[in-house]
N, CA, C and O atoms as CSV, one atom per row, in Angstrom:
chain,resi,resn,atom,element,x,y,z
A,1,MET,N,N,-24.067,23.719,18.887
A,1,MET,CA,C,-22.996,22.614,18.372
A,1,MET,C,C,-21.775,23.498,17.924
A,1,MET,O,O,-21.909,24.359,17.054
A,2,ALA,N,N,-20.553,23.246,18.565
A,2,ALA,CA,C,-19.386,24.061,18.106
A,2,ALA,C,C,-18.742,23.320,16.919
A,2,ALA,O,O,-18.674,22.091,16.936
A,3,ILE,N,N,-18.277,24.035,15.904
A,3,ILE,CA,C,-17.600,23.631,14.828
A,3,ILE,C,C,-16.126,23.566,15.116
A,3,ILE,O,O,-15.615,24.552,15.647
A,4,GLN,N,N,-15.421,22.574,14.844
A,4,GLN,CA,C,-13.920,22.360,15.193
A,4,GLN,C,C,-13.210,22.573,13.704
A,4,GLN,O,O,-13.405,21.882,12.704
A,5,LYS,N,N,-12.303,23.760,13.842
A,5,LYS,CA,C,-11.335,23.866,12.827
A,5,LYS,C,C,-10.426,23.028,12.670
A,5,LYS,O,O,-9.746,22.810,13.674
A,6,VAL,N,N,-10.085,22.284,11.430
A,6,VAL,CA,C,-9.007,21.209,11.303
A,6,VAL,C,C,-8.117,21.926,10.269
A,6,VAL,O,O,-8.580,22.607,9.354
A,7,ASP,N,N,-6.818,21.724,10.484
A,7,ASP,CA,C,-5.855,22.260,9.582
A,7,ASP,C,C,-5.644,20.958,8.604
A,7,ASP,O,O,-5.147,19.907,9.011
A,8,LEU,N,N,-6.048,21.152,7.383
A,8,LEU,CA,C,-6.125,20.025,6.459
A,8,LEU,C,C,-4.805,19.626,5.943
A,8,LEU,O,O,-4.555,18.447,5.693
A,9,SER,N,N,-3.911,20.622,5.768
A,9,SER,CA,C,-2.656,20.235,5.436
A,9,SER,C,C,-1.945,19.266,6.271
A,9,SER,O,O,-1.324,18.309,5.806
A,10,GLN,N,N,-2.060,19.563,7.629
A,10,GLN,CA,C,-1.419,18.739,8.592
A,10,GLN,C,C,-2.167,17.383,8.628
A,10,GLN,O,O,-1.567,16.316,8.752
A,11,GLU,N,N,-3.461,17.482,8.517
A,11,GLU,CA,C,-4.221,16.157,8.538
A,11,GLU,C,C,-3.780,15.372,7.270
A,11,GLU,O,O,-3.433,14.195,7.369
A,12,GLU,N,N,-3.792,15.974,6.172
A,12,GLU,CA,C,-3.356,15.236,4.942
A,12,GLU,C,C,-2.040,14.536,5.005
A,12,GLU,O,O,-1.822,13.392,4.606
A,13,SER,N,N,-1.098,15.444,5.612
A,13,SER,CA,C,0.221,14.831,5.693
A,13,SER,C,C,0.256,13.698,6.703
A,13,SER,O,O,0.978,12.733,6.454
A,14,ARG,N,N,-0.484,13.728,7.860
A,14,ARG,CA,C,-0.510,12.694,8.793
A,14,ARG,C,C,-1.095,11.440,8.005
A,14,ARG,O,O,-0.495,10.366,8.057
A,15,LEU,N,N,-2.236,11.580,7.296
A,15,LEU,CA,C,-2.788,10.431,6.462
A,15,LEU,C,C,-1.814,9.789,5.506
A,15,LEU,O,O,-1.704,8.564,5.455
A,16,ARG,N,N,-1.135,10.569,4.781
A,16,ARG,CA,C,-0.174,10.099,3.796
A,16,ARG,C,C,0.975,9.489,4.424
A,16,ARG,O,O,1.414,8.499,3.838
A,17,GLU,N,N,1.530,9.829,5.418
A,17,GLU,CA,C,2.433,9.037,6.226
A,17,GLU,C,C,2.027,7.778,6.615
A,17,GLU,O,O,2.683,6.754,6.422
A,18,GLU,N,N,0.719,7.855,7.279
A,18,GLU,CA,C,0.103,6.753,7.784
A,18,GLU,C,C,-0.119,5.496,6.793
A,18,GLU,O,O,0.026,4.316,7.111
A,19,LEU,N,N,-0.501,5.995,5.523
A,19,LEU,CA,C,-0.672,5.047,4.498
A,19,LEU,C,C,0.580,4.617,3.872
A,19,LEU,O,O,0.520,3.572,3.225
A,20,GLY,N,N,1.705,5.229,3.943
A,20,GLY,CA,C,2.912,4.942,3.382
A,20,GLY,C,C,2.861,5.418,1.887
A,20,GLY,O,O,3.392,4.760,0.992
A,21,LEU,N,N,2.274,6.453,1.692
A,21,LEU,CA,C,2.180,6.815,0.201
A,21,LEU,C,C,3.188,7.908,-0.261
A,21,LEU,O,O,3.613,8.721,0.560
A,22,SER,N,N,3.550,7.935,-1.479
A,22,SER,CA,C,4.250,8.933,-2.151
A,22,SER,C,C,3.408,10.136,-2.242
A,22,SER,O,O,2.190,9.976,-2.153
A,23,SER,N,N,3.888,11.323,-2.408
A,23,SER,CA,C,3.080,12.617,-2.490
A,23,SER,C,C,2.210,12.366,-3.862
A,23,SER,O,O,1.038,12.741,-3.863
A,24,GLU,N,N,2.727,11.782,-4.948
A,24,GLU,CA,C,2.051,11.717,-6.350
A,24,GLU,C,C,0.984,10.816,-6.050
A,24,GLU,O,O,-0.156,11.132,-6.390
A,25,SER,N,N,1.234,9.555,-5.359
A,25,SER,CA,C,0.022,8.540,-5.098
A,25,SER,C,C,-1.011,9.294,-4.225
A,25,SER,O,O,-2.193,9.264,-4.565
A,26,PHE,N,N,-0.696,9.844,-3.322
A,26,PHE,CA,C,-1.572,10.580,-2.334
A,26,PHE,C,C,-2.559,11.485,-3.078
A,26,PHE,O,O,-3.772,11.451,-2.871
A,27,ASP,N,N,-1.930,12.338,-4.001
A,27,ASP,CA,C,-2.590,13.318,-4.719
A,27,ASP,C,C,-3.600,12.559,-5.759
A,27,ASP,O,O,-4.690,13.037,-6.070
A,28,VAL,N,N,-3.177,11.508,-6.180
A,28,VAL,CA,C,-4.061,10.849,-7.072
A,28,VAL,C,C,-5.388,10.166,-6.167
A,28,VAL,O,O,-6.531,10.020,-6.601
A,29,LEU,N,N,-4.955,9.847,-4.970
A,29,LEU,CA,C,-6.020,9.342,-3.983
A,29,LEU,C,C,-7.082,10.432,-3.755
A,29,LEU,O,O,-8.291,10.209,-3.815
A,30,LEU,N,N,-6.459,11.789,-3.452
A,30,LEU,CA,C,-7.332,12.763,-3.121
A,30,LEU,C,C,-8.255,13.090,-4.179
A,30,LEU,O,O,-9.391,13.403,-3.823
A,31,LYS,N,N,-7.974,13.078,-5.484
A,31,LYS,CA,C,-8.760,13.230,-6.707
A,31,LYS,C,C,-9.785,12.094,-6.782
A,31,LYS,O,O,-10.963,12.353,-7.027
A,32,LEU,N,N,-9.364,10.843,-6.578
A,32,LEU,CA,C,-10.444,9.707,-6.480
A,32,LEU,C,C,-11.436,10.059,-5.357
A,32,LEU,O,O,-12.650,10.012,-5.555
A,33,ILE,N,N,-10.962,10.371,-4.312
A,33,ILE,CA,C,-12.013,10.688,-3.126
A,33,ILE,C,C,-13.011,11.717,-3.620
A,33,ILE,O,O,-14.227,11.553,-3.529
A,34,ASP,N,N,-12.446,12.763,-4.136
A,34,ASP,CA,C,-13.351,13.815,-4.613
A,34,ASP,C,C,-14.452,13.362,-5.539
A,34,ASP,O,O,-15.594,13.820,-5.555
A,35,ARG,N,N,-13.980,12.430,-6.289
A,35,ARG,CA,C,-15.133,11.860,-7.386
A,35,ARG,C,C,-16.066,11.026,-6.822
A,35,ARG,O,O,-17.179,10.913,-7.335
A,36,ARG,N,N,-15.675,10.274,-5.579
A,36,ARG,CA,C,-16.384,9.193,-4.946
A,36,ARG,C,C,-16.926,9.678,-3.705
A,36,ARG,O,O,-16.672,9.093,-2.652
A,37,THR,N,N,-17.648,10.694,-3.747
A,37,THR,CA,C,-18.219,11.103,-2.413
A,37,THR,C,C,-19.457,10.365,-1.965
A,37,THR,O,O,-19.896,10.596,-0.838
A,38,ASP,N,N,-19.991,9.589,-2.671
A,38,ASP,CA,C,-21.136,8.684,-2.540
A,38,ASP,C,C,-20.915,7.573,-1.485
A,38,ASP,O,O,-21.876,7.082,-0.893
A,39,ARG,N,N,-19.642,7.183,-1.257
A,39,ARG,CA,C,-19.411,6.330,-0.215
A,39,ARG,C,C,-18.051,6.742,0.559
A,39,ARG,O,O,-17.148,7.370,0.008
A,40,PRO,N,N,-18.022,6.358,1.761
A,40,PRO,CA,C,-16.817,6.771,2.623
A,40,PRO,C,C,-15.445,6.047,1.931
A,40,PRO,O,O,-15.396,5.014,1.264
A,41,TYR,N,N,-14.386,6.932,2.315
A,41,TYR,CA,C,-13.142,6.406,1.834
A,41,TYR,C,C,-12.720,5.188,2.609
A,41,TYR,O,O,-13.213,5.065,3.730
A,42,SER,N,N,-11.949,4.344,2.213
A,42,SER,CA,C,-11.394,3.104,2.917
A,42,SER,C,C,-10.010,2.952,2.346
A,42,SER,O,O,-9.778,3.072,1.143
A,43,PRO,N,N,-9.010,2.656,3.348
A,43,PRO,CA,C,-7.609,2.678,2.944
A,43,PRO,C,C,-7.592,1.290,1.984
A,43,PRO,O,O,-6.582,1.059,1.320
A,44,GLU,N,N,-8.591,0.498,1.941
A,44,GLU,CA,C,-8.341,-0.892,1.031
A,44,GLU,C,C,-8.630,-0.287,-0.299
A,44,GLU,O,O,-8.172,-0.950,-1.229
A,45,ASP,N,N,-9.265,0.792,-0.634
A,45,ASP,CA,C,-9.530,1.260,-1.998
A,45,ASP,C,C,-8.226,1.769,-2.657
A,45,ASP,O,O,-8.190,1.912,-3.879
A,46,VAL,N,N,-7.156,2.046,-1.881
A,46,VAL,CA,C,-5.938,2.536,-2.608
A,46,VAL,C,C,-5.213,1.445,-3.199
A,46,VAL,O,O,-5.058,0.352,-2.654
A,47,LEU,N,N,-4.720,1.811,-4.469
A,47,LEU,CA,C,-3.901,1.013,-5.319
A,47,LEU,C,C,-2.442,1.571,-5.028
A,47,LEU,O,O,-2.247,2.782,-5.140
A,48,LEU,N,N,-1.492,0.783,-4.686
A,48,LEU,CA,C,-0.137,1.150,-4.318
A,48,LEU,C,C,0.811,0.953,-5.548
A,48,LEU,O,O,0.722,-0.079,-6.214
A,49,SER,N,N,1.663,1.870,-5.839
A,49,SER,CA,C,2.782,1.674,-6.824
A,49,SER,C,C,3.883,0.957,-6.631
A,49,SER,O,O,4.103,0.701,-5.447
A,50,MET,N,N,4.700,0.519,-7.456
A,50,MET,CA,C,5.927,-0.337,-7.286
A,50,MET,C,C,6.858,0.396,-6.155
A,50,MET,O,O,7.476,-0.277,-5.330
A,51,GLU,N,N,6.908,1.741,-6.177
A,51,GLU,CA,C,7.625,2.514,-5.452
A,51,GLU,C,C,7.135,2.421,-3.905
A,51,GLU,O,O,7.926,2.282,-2.973
A,52,ASP,N,N,5.845,2.509,-3.769
A,52,ASP,CA,C,5.138,2.560,-2.493
A,52,ASP,C,C,5.350,1.228,-1.821
A,52,ASP,O,O,5.655,1.111,-0.634
A,53,VAL,N,N,5.165,0.217,-2.674
A,53,VAL,CA,C,5.355,-1.259,-2.079
A,53,VAL,C,C,6.944,-1.444,-1.591
A,53,VAL,O,O,7.327,-1.825,-0.485
A,54,ALA,N,N,7.600,-1.133,-2.523
A,54,ALA,CA,C,9.126,-1.458,-2.473
A,54,ALA,C,C,9.503,-0.668,-1.075
A,54,ALA,O,O,10.208,-1.234,-0.239
A,55,ALA,N,N,9.031,0.589,-0.871
A,55,ALA,CA,C,9.303,1.251,0.416
A,55,ALA,C,C,8.624,0.553,1.676
A,55,ALA,O,O,9.254,0.330,2.710
A,56,MET,N,N,7.400,0.256,1.512
A,56,MET,CA,C,6.771,-0.491,2.536
A,56,MET,C,C,7.435,-1.691,3.004
A,56,MET,O,O,7.458,-1.989,4.198
A,57,LEU,N,N,8.099,-2.545,1.885
A,57,LEU,CA,C,8.828,-3.777,2.367
A,57,LEU,C,C,10.315,-3.643,2.569
A,57,LEU,O,O,11.024,-4.594,2.899
A,58,GLN,N,N,10.743,-2.457,2.362
A,58,GLN,CA,C,12.164,-1.970,2.700
A,58,GLN,C,C,13.040,-2.795,1.696
A,58,GLN,O,O,14.091,-3.274,2.122
A,59,VAL,N,N,12.662,-2.998,0.342
A,59,VAL,CA,C,13.428,-3.783,-0.538
A,59,VAL,C,C,13.557,-2.885,-1.826
A,59,VAL,O,O,12.712,-1.996,-1.939
A,60,SER,N,N,14.473,-3.004,-2.768
A,60,SER,CA,C,14.726,-2.402,-3.836
A,60,SER,C,C,13.560,-2.641,-4.855
A,60,SER,O,O,12.785,-3.567,-4.616
A,61,ILE,N,N,13.387,-1.902,-5.928
A,61,ILE,CA,C,12.478,-2.075,-7.013
A,61,ILE,C,C,12.747,-3.317,-7.617
A,61,ILE,O,O,11.816,-4.102,-7.794
A,62,ARG,N,N,14.079,-3.650,-8.012
A,62,ARG,CA,C,14.522,-4.792,-8.637
A,62,ARG,C,C,14.106,-6.188,-7.694
A,62,ARG,O,O,13.618,-7.180,-8.236
A,63,THR,N,N,14.325,-6.129,-6.461
A,63,THR,CA,C,13.710,-7.142,-5.564
A,63,THR,C,C,12.372,-7.430,-5.686
A,63,THR,O,O,11.915,-8.572,-5.662
A,64,LEU,N,N,11.600,-6.210,-5.845
A,64,LEU,CA,C,10.226,-6.415,-5.758
A,64,LEU,C,C,9.775,-6.869,-7.148
A,64,LEU,O,O,8.753,-7.547,-7.252
A,65,ASP,N,N,10.516,-6.511,-8.250
A,65,ASP,CA,C,10.319,-7.127,-9.614
A,65,ASP,C,C,10.427,-8.790,-9.416
A,65,ASP,O,O,9.538,-9.546,-9.809
A,66,THR,N,N,11.415,-9.156,-8.876
A,66,THR,CA,C,11.742,-10.568,-8.595
A,66,THR,C,C,10.474,-11.397,-7.962
A,66,THR,O,O,9.979,-12.410,-8.456
A,67,ILE,N,N,10.057,-10.730,-6.743
A,67,ILE,CA,C,8.887,-11.211,-6.077
A,67,ILE,C,C,7.720,-11.221,-6.890
A,67,ILE,O,O,6.920,-12.147,-6.756
A,68,VAL,N,N,7.489,-10.188,-7.832
A,68,VAL,CA,C,6.250,-10.271,-8.622
A,68,VAL,C,C,6.397,-11.226,-9.671
A,68,VAL,O,O,5.440,-11.946,-9.954
A,69,ALA,N,N,7.574,-11.327,-10.336
A,69,ALA,CA,C,7.911,-12.314,-11.398
A,69,ALA,C,C,7.569,-13.900,-10.973
A,69,ALA,O,O,7.057,-14.747,-11.705
A,70,LEU,N,N,7.980,-14.050,-9.643
A,70,LEU,CA,C,7.598,-15.468,-8.952
A,70,LEU,C,C,6.241,-15.632,-8.614
A,70,LEU,O,O,5.870,-16.740,-8.225
A,71,GLY,N,N,5.423,-14.673,-8.706
A,71,GLY,CA,C,3.974,-14.675,-8.264
A,71,GLY,C,C,3.678,-14.769,-6.926
A,71,GLY,O,O,2.634,-15.275,-6.514
A,72,GLU,N,N,4.684,-14.230,-6.106
A,72,GLU,CA,C,4.490,-14.272,-4.672
A,72,GLU,C,C,3.523,-13.057,-4.124
A,72,GLU,O,O,2.944,-13.136,-3.040
A,73,ILE,N,N,3.423,-11.969,-4.970
A,73,ILE,CA,C,2.351,-11.033,-4.743
A,73,ILE,C,C,1.462,-10.831,-5.752
A,73,ILE,O,O,1.941,-10.872,-6.885
A,74,ARG,N,N,0.288,-10.622,-5.646
A,74,ARG,CA,C,-0.736,-10.600,-6.613
A,74,ARG,C,C,-0.587,-9.061,-7.062
A,74,ARG,O,O,-0.434,-8.170,-6.227
A,75,VAL,N,N,-0.646,-8.806,-8.521
A,75,VAL,CA,C,-0.452,-7.648,-9.109
A,75,VAL,C,C,-1.625,-7.289,-9.831
A,75,VAL,O,O,-2.261,-8.165,-10.417
A,76,ILE,N,N,-2.029,-5.941,-9.856
A,76,ILE,CA,C,-3.013,-5.407,-10.827
A,76,ILE,C,C,-2.379,-4.583,-11.942
A,76,ILE,O,O,-1.719,-3.590,-11.634
A,77,TRP,N,N,-2.525,-4.906,-13.119
A,77,TRP,CA,C,-2.120,-4.026,-14.073
A,77,TRP,C,C,-3.200,-2.985,-14.532
A,77,TRP,O,O,-4.346,-3.228,-14.911
A,78,VAL,N,N,-2.507,-1.636,-14.398
A,78,VAL,CA,C,-3.340,-0.457,-14.935
A,78,VAL,C,C,-2.558,0.182,-16.036
A,78,VAL,O,O,-1.505,0.788,-15.838
A,79,ARG,N,N,-3.073,0.034,-17.114
A,79,ARG,CA,C,-2.415,0.839,-18.299
A,79,ARG,C,C,-0.934,0.394,-18.384
A,79,ARG,O,O,-0.135,1.302,-18.614
A,80,GLY,N,N,-0.450,-0.830,-18.238
A,80,GLY,CA,C,0.909,-1.172,-18.418
A,80,GLY,C,C,1.602,-0.917,-17.135
A,80,GLY,O,O,2.811,-1.149,-17.126
A,81,GLN,N,N,1.023,-0.462,-16.001
A,81,GLN,CA,C,1.765,-0.243,-14.803
A,81,GLN,C,C,1.307,-1.271,-13.824
A,81,GLN,O,O,0.169,-1.734,-13.906
A,82,ARG,N,N,2.177,-1.659,-12.870
A,82,ARG,CA,C,1.742,-2.511,-11.840
A,82,ARG,C,C,1.287,-1.907,-10.813
A,82,ARG,O,O,1.863,-0.875,-10.469
A,83,ARG,N,N,0.208,-2.355,-10.097
A,83,ARG,CA,C,-0.472,-1.779,-8.901
A,83,ARG,C,C,-0.675,-2.878,-7.958
A,83,ARG,O,O,-0.756,-4.050,-8.325
A,84,PHE,N,N,-0.757,-2.493,-6.734
A,84,PHE,CA,C,-1.037,-3.581,-5.779
A,84,PHE,C,C,-2.145,-3.038,-4.549
A,84,PHE,O,O,-2.345,-1.852,-4.286
A,85,THR,N,N,-2.636,-3.914,-4.047
A,85,THR,CA,C,-3.647,-3.666,-2.913
A,85,THR,C,C,-2.954,-3.938,-1.699
A,85,THR,O,O,-2.031,-4.746,-1.603
A,86,ARG,N,N,-3.464,-3.180,-0.685
A,86,ARG,CA,C,-2.917,-3.364,0.640
A,86,ARG,C,C,-3.002,-4.875,1.136
A,86,ARG,O,O,-2.100,-5.464,1.732
A,87,LYS,N,N,-4.217,-5.388,0.796
A,87,LYS,CA,C,-4.562,-6.724,1.150
A,87,LYS,C,C,-3.590,-7.829,0.543
A,87,LYS,O,O,-3.357,-8.904,1.096
A,88,ALA,N,N,-3.049,-7.409,-0.691
A,88,ALA,CA,C,-2.042,-8.395,-1.223
A,88,ALA,C,C,-0.761,-8.144,-0.604
A,88,ALA,O,O,-0.062,-9.135,-0.391
A,89,ILE,N,N,-0.336,-7.052,-0.289
A,89,ILE,CA,C,0.779,-7.031,0.570
A,89,ILE,C,C,0.935,-7.539,1.827
A,89,ILE,O,O,1.976,-8.030,2.263
A,90,GLU,N,N,-0.389,-7.388,2.574
A,90,GLU,CA,C,-0.303,-8.107,3.761
A,90,GLU,C,C,-0.340,-9.471,3.801
A,90,GLU,O,O,0.213,-10.038,4.743
A,91,ALA,N,N,-0.990,-10.215,2.799
A,91,ALA,CA,C,-0.882,-11.450,2.477
A,91,ALA,C,C,0.480,-11.953,2.256
A,91,ALA,O,O,0.847,-12.983,2.821
A,92,TYR,N,N,1.192,-11.349,1.534
A,92,TYR,CA,C,2.670,-11.651,1.130
A,92,TYR,C,C,3.406,-11.631,2.398
A,92,TYR,O,O,4.191,-12.556,2.601
A,93,VAL,N,N,3.251,-10.606,3.384
A,93,VAL,CA,C,4.085,-10.664,4.480
A,93,VAL,C,C,3.595,-11.723,5.505
A,93,VAL,O,O,4.388,-12.356,6.201
A,94,ASP,N,N,2.316,-11.876,5.560
A,94,ASP,CA,C,1.838,-13.127,6.348
A,94,ASP,C,C,2.542,-14.344,5.870
A,94,ASP,O,O,3.177,-15.047,6.656
A,95,ALA,N,N,2.434,-14.649,4.433
A,95,ALA,CA,C,3.094,-15.965,3.974
A,95,ALA,C,C,4.583,-16.020,4.325
A,95,ALA,O,O,5.086,-17.077,4.707
A,96,GLN,N,N,5.310,-14.865,4.198
A,96,GLN,CA,C,6.720,-14.917,4.537
A,96,GLN,C,C,6.850,-15.110,5.936
A,96,GLN,O,O,7.794,-15.830,6.262
A,97,THR,N,N,6.173,-14.671,6.807
A,97,THR,CA,C,6.081,-14.826,8.288
A,97,THR,C,C,5.863,-16.372,8.742
A,97,THR,O,O,6.502,-16.912,9.646
A,98,ASP,N,N,4.960,-16.925,8.043
A,98,ASP,CA,C,4.673,-18.339,8.293
A,98,ASP,C,C,5.907,-19.114,7.678
A,98,ASP,O,O,6.417,-19.962,8.411
A,99,PHE,N,N,6.390,-18.945,6.555
A,99,PHE,CA,C,7.615,-19.469,6.004
A,99,PHE,C,C,8.667,-19.503,6.953
A,99,PHE,O,O,9.137,-20.562,7.370
A,100,ASN,N,N,9.060,-18.355,7.315
A,100,ASN,CA,C,10.220,-18.187,8.188
A,100,ASN,C,C,9.912,-18.896,9.563
A,100,ASN,O,O,10.829,-19.485,10.135
A,101,ARG,N,N,8.832,-18.863,10.030
A,101,ARG,CA,C,8.513,-19.611,11.352
A,101,ARG,C,C,8.683,-21.056,11.243
A,101,ARG,O,O,9.002,-21.704,12.240
A,102,ASP,N,N,8.482,-21.657,10.025
A,102,ASP,CA,C,8.646,-23.014,9.670
A,102,ASP,C,C,9.947,-23.286,9.680
A,102,ASP,O,O,10.311,-24.295,10.283
A,103,ILE,N,N,10.789,-22.562,9.109
A,103,ILE,CA,C,12.145,-22.821,8.942
A,103,ILE,C,C,12.901,-22.846,10.155
A,103,ILE,O,O,13.848,-23.609,10.349
A,104,LEU,N,N,12.385,-21.835,11.130
A,104,LEU,CA,C,12.988,-21.766,12.409
A,104,LEU,C,C,12.693,-23.024,13.173
A,104,LEU,O,O,13.607,-23.462,13.872
A,105,ARG,N,N,11.604,-23.640,13.145
A,105,ARG,CA,C,11.176,-24.750,13.734
A,105,ARG,C,C,11.940,-26.024,13.271
A,105,ARG,O,O,12.300,-26.880,14.079
A,106,ARG,N,N,12.163,-26.107,11.986
A,106,ARG,CA,C,12.847,-27.093,11.476
A,106,ARG,C,C,14.298,-27.197,11.899
A,106,ARG,O,O,14.888,-28.258,12.099
A,107,ALA,N,N,14.767,-26.078,12.004
A,107,ALA,CA,C,16.262,-25.831,12.637
A,107,ALA,C,C,16.294,-26.017,13.923
A,107,ALA,O,O,17.445,-26.112,14.351
A,108,ALA,N,N,15.381,-26.117,14.794
A,108,ALA,CA,C,15.543,-26.144,16.164
A,108,ALA,C,C,15.677,-27.713,16.630
A,108,ALA,O,O,15.831,-27.992,17.819
């Protein structure tokens, strides 16, 4: 059985970009993975910061504050800081897509 050598720094960079995480959030994720070796890592386990979500949605932090204040995205509070699950962001995007589709139908 041949052992394949993997450049971890390149693999970590690729994964960080794929997940859309800041370097700080990715470092926290790696520490959590190190502690949780009893079960495989899943992207669903990652809690995203305000900065991460604003970048994903391509909006400002202030706009994201408004979206959260309106209750349009479910938020998790961790020691006074707002965090989001990827599933909550996907649900918000799906809801916006449905809303926009309905508006376009009414306008036609």
